[in-house]
Backbone as numpy.savetxt, mean C-alpha at the origin, in Angstrom:
# Nx Ny Nz CAx CAy CAz Cx Cy Cz
13.59 -8.90 1.01 13.20 -7.54 0.80 14.01 -6.30 0.92
13.67 -5.09 0.10 14.18 -4.51 0.16 14.34 -3.04 1.51
15.25 -2.76 1.83 15.43 -1.77 2.82 14.63 -0.42 2.58
14.45 0.22 3.31 13.89 1.50 3.43 14.90 2.55 3.26
15.08 3.53 2.80 16.02 4.75 3.14 16.03 5.34 4.08
17.47 5.75 4.99 17.29 5.98 6.15 16.86 7.31 6.63
16.39 7.51 7.71 15.47 8.62 7.95 14.31 8.72 8.14
13.53 7.83 7.60 12.21 7.78 7.89 11.98 7.10 9.18
10.54 7.90 9.58 10.20 7.79 11.14 9.48 6.29 10.81
9.54 5.96 11.84 8.62 3.95 12.01 7.35 4.48 11.54
6.13 3.64 10.52 5.02 3.88 10.45 4.38 3.66 11.73
3.21 4.19 11.33 2.20 4.49 12.41 1.61 3.32 12.65
0.70 2.57 14.27 -0.02 1.64 13.92 -1.16 1.77 12.83
-1.36 0.76 12.25 -2.51 0.43 11.29 -1.69 0.77 10.01
-0.89 1.21 9.60 -0.05 1.29 8.15 0.36 0.18 7.67
-0.57 0.03 6.33 -0.32 -0.97 5.85 0.31 -1.17 4.46
1.18 -2.22 4.10 2.05 -2.16 3.04 1.86 -2.38 1.82
1.94 -1.33 0.99 1.50 -1.34 -0.59 2.74 -2.62 -0.86
2.46 -3.76 -1.22 3.08 -5.14 -1.37 3.52 -5.09 -2.89
2.74 -4.99 -3.57 2.56 -4.36 -5.32 2.06 -3.98 -6.20
2.48 -3.19 -7.09 1.37 -2.60 -8.05 1.12 -2.99 -9.40
-0.18 -3.72 -9.23 -0.40 -4.97 -10.67 -0.84 -4.14 -11.52
-1.50 -3.03 -11.90 -2.15 -2.47 -12.94 -2.23 -0.98 -12.65
-1.79 -0.51 -13.98 -1.99 1.11 -13.77 -3.15 1.34 -15.52
-4.14 1.61 -14.99 -4.59 2.35 -16.20 -5.43 3.78 -16.29
-4.65 4.13 -17.10 -5.10 5.71 -17.15 -4.50 6.33 -15.55
-6.02 6.94 -14.91 -5.49 7.24 -13.73 -6.13 6.65 -12.78
-6.13 5.25 -12.59 -6.39 4.46 -11.65 -5.34 3.31 -11.54
-5.27 3.22 -10.33 -3.95 2.49 -9.64 -4.53 1.03 -9.13
-4.22 -0.06 -9.17 -4.31 -1.38 -8.80 -3.05 -1.80 -8.23
-3.51 -2.30 -6.45 -2.05 -2.71 -6.23 -2.45 -3.67 -5.09
-1.54 -4.24 -4.41 -1.33 -5.32 -3.24 -1.32 -4.92 -1.91
-2.53 -4.86 -0.86 -1.82 -4.53 0.51 -1.78 -5.97 1.60
-0.95 -5.71 2.12 -0.24 -6.39 2.85 -0.86 -6.41 4.24
-1.46 -6.97 5.32 -1.81 -7.87 5.90 -2.61 -8.48 7.02
-2.83 -8.16 8.03 -2.68 -9.03 9.22 -3.88 -10.33 8.84
-4.08 -10.98 9.36 -5.46 -11.97 9.06 -6.82 -11.23 9.80
-6.38 -10.50 10.87 -7.08 -10.25 12.04 -7.83 -8.41 11.46
-7.06 -7.92 10.41 -7.28 -6.75 10.26 -8.51 -6.39 9.39
-9.18 -5.38 9.77 -10.54 -4.98 9.29 -10.90 -3.55 8.86
-11.41 -3.68 8.44 -11.69 -2.32 7.79 -10.95 -1.65 6.80
-10.12 -2.78 5.93 -9.38 -2.05 5.33 -9.50 -0.46 4.32
-8.30 0.33 4.26 -8.92 1.43 3.34 -7.03 1.86 2.70
-7.70 1.72 1.38 -6.60 2.36 0.79 -6.24 3.63 0.54
-5.16 4.23 0.49 -4.71 5.86 0.35 -3.92 5.79 -0.64
-4.07 7.16 -1.16 -3.19 7.41 -2.37 -3.03 9.12 -1.83
-1.60 9.51 -2.27 -1.16 10.77 -2.09 -0.01 11.30 -3.47
-0.88 12.31 -3.83 -0.02 12.30 -5.18 0.75 13.99 -5.31
2.20 13.91 -5.67 2.59 15.32 -6.02 3.09 15.33 -7.70
3.26 16.72 -7.71 4.08 16.62 -9.33 4.97 15.03 -9.73
5.49 14.78 -9.02 6.76 13.93 -10.10 6.88 12.96 -8.77
5.53 12.23 -8.07 5.55 11.24 -7.69 4.09 10.85 -6.97
3.32 9.50 -6.96 2.84 9.31 -6.02 2.75 8.24 -4.91
2.49 8.24 -3.77 2.34 7.41 -2.55 1.13 6.58 -2.23
1.60 5.80 -2.53 0.00 4.41 -2.36 0.54 3.65 -0.54
-0.71 3.29 0.23 -0.59 2.57 1.05 -2.21 2.18 1.58
-2.22 1.89 2.72 -3.65 1.72 3.47 -3.72 1.73 4.49
-4.33 1.40 5.52 -4.51 1.07 6.73 -5.78 0.34 7.37
-5.68 0.24 8.31 -6.79 -0.86 8.96 -7.41 -0.22 10.69
-8.48 -1.25 10.82 -8.82 -0.61 12.18 -8.08 -1.69 13.00
-8.11 -1.68 14.39 -7.25 -2.84 15.49 -8.63 -3.56 15.43
-8.01 -4.90 15.43 -9.83 -6.02 16.15 -9.76 -5.87 17.22
-11.04 -5.98 17.48 -11.46 -6.07 19.36 -10.46 -6.47 20.15
-10.50 -6.02 21.02 -9.22 -6.34 22.38 -10.15 -7.99 22.65
-9.03 -8.96 22.66 -9.31 -10.37 23.53 -9.41 -11.19 21.93
-9.42 -10.42 20.43 -9.73 -11.55 19.76 -8.26 -12.11 19.45
-8.16 -13.23 19.43 -7.43 -14.49 18.94 -7.54 -14.47 17.34
-5.83 -14.17 16.90 -5.77 -13.95 15.67 -4.77 -14.96 15.39
-4.44 -15.84 13.86 -3.21 -16.01 13.51 -1.96 -14.90 12.90
-0.85 -15.53 12.49 0.04 -14.56 12.40 0.11 -14.77 10.87
-1.07 -15.65 10.21 -1.13 -15.02 8.53 -1.36 -14.03 8.01
-0.57 -13.81 6.78 0.11 -12.59 6.34 -1.56 -12.84 4.89
-2.01 -11.94 4.29 -2.89 -11.42 3.97 -2.85 -10.42 2.85
-3.20 -10.66 1.34 -2.89 -9.53 0.53 -4.44 -9.26 -0.34
-5.05 -8.24 0.02 -5.98 -7.85 -0.51 -5.88 -6.71 -2.05
-6.58 -6.95 -2.87 -6.17 -6.05 -3.38 -7.08 -4.92 -3.85
-6.22 -3.55 -3.90 -6.89 -2.35 -3.47 -6.95 -1.51 -4.87
-8.26 -0.73 -5.11 -7.83 0.09 -6.14 -8.24 1.85 -5.64
-7.11 2.75 -5.98 -7.10 4.34 -6.17 -7.18 4.96 -7.61
-8.30 5.95 -7.36 -7.97 6.88 -8.75 -7.54 7.99 -8.53
-6.71 8.28 -9.31 -5.52 9.76 -9.05 -6.20 10.98 -9.92
-5.91 11.96 -9.38 -6.36 13.19 -10.18 -6.08 13.42 -11.77
-5.01 12.82 -11.92 -4.71 12.94 -13.46 -3.74 11.42 -13.85
-3.82 10.98 -15.03 -3.02 9.98 -15.51 -1.57 9.98 -14.74
-1.26 8.72 -14.14 -0.06 8.66 -13.82 1.11 9.16 -14.51
1.38 9.01 -15.98 2.32 9.55 -16.91 3.86 9.16 -16.14
4.94 9.72 -16.22 5.95 9.50 -15.55 6.55 9.36 -14.24
5.16 9.67 -13.54 5.70 9.77 -11.49 5.97 8.46 -11.20
6.50 8.84 -10.40 7.47 7.03 -9.73 5.93 7.26 -8.47
5.76 5.74 -8.20 5.07 5.21 -7.20 5.69 4.89 -6.61
5.37 5.45 -5.23 6.33 4.91 -3.58 5.13 4.36 -3.08
5.84 3.54 -1.78 4.75 2.53 -0.86 4.91 3.48 0.52
4.01 3.97 0.90 4.18 4.73 1.93 4.32 4.04 3.41
4.69 2.79 3.35 5.32 1.95 4.60 6.96 2.23 4.60
7.09 1.88 3.62 8.40 1.87 3.30 9.41 2.87 2.51
9.07 3.66 1.75 9.31 4.62 0.98 9.64 3.82 -0.29
9.49 3.19 -0.66 10.42 2.34 -1.75 9.69 2.74 -3.24
10.08 2.25 -4.13 9.73 2.96 -5.24 9.23 1.80 -6.00
7.65 1.45 -6.30 7.06 0.33 -6.49 6.97 0.28 -8.19
7.16 -0.81 -8.81 7.40 -1.28 -10.59 6.30 -2.09 -10.82
5.67 -1.74 -11.89 4.19 -2.83 -12.14 4.74 -3.95 -12.40
3.85 -4.61 -11.40 4.30 -6.48 -11.64 3.07 -6.91 -11.83
2.56 -7.21 -12.89 1.37 -7.43 -13.19 0.85 -9.15 -12.62
1.62 -10.11 -12.46 1.92 -11.41 -12.27 1.47 -11.52 -10.53
1.28 -10.39 -10.02 1.35 -10.71 -8.49 0.02 -9.79 -8.19
-0.96 -10.64 -6.77 -1.84 -10.31 -6.45 -2.43 -10.52 -5.12
């Protein structure tokens, strides 16, 4: 797994990793969110800049006392950009690492 650039703050609890960018269609991005087995109310997020787009997700914590496995899940997420992606880089919110299109992964 790539190492995030130095100097980034630790991610906030509930921040989800954008695992892979699986589709770019006009101003729509499709990607996989990595999350725990008990993470609930998953939400995809996007933040746009002139030269890059940051994607990720968040979730609500499970109720106290909920027994969860350590299974890692991937869920497909879709976000709409205000304009087509063009040549802007796509970066994971949780790692700061640039993502490249990988249509084989979901």
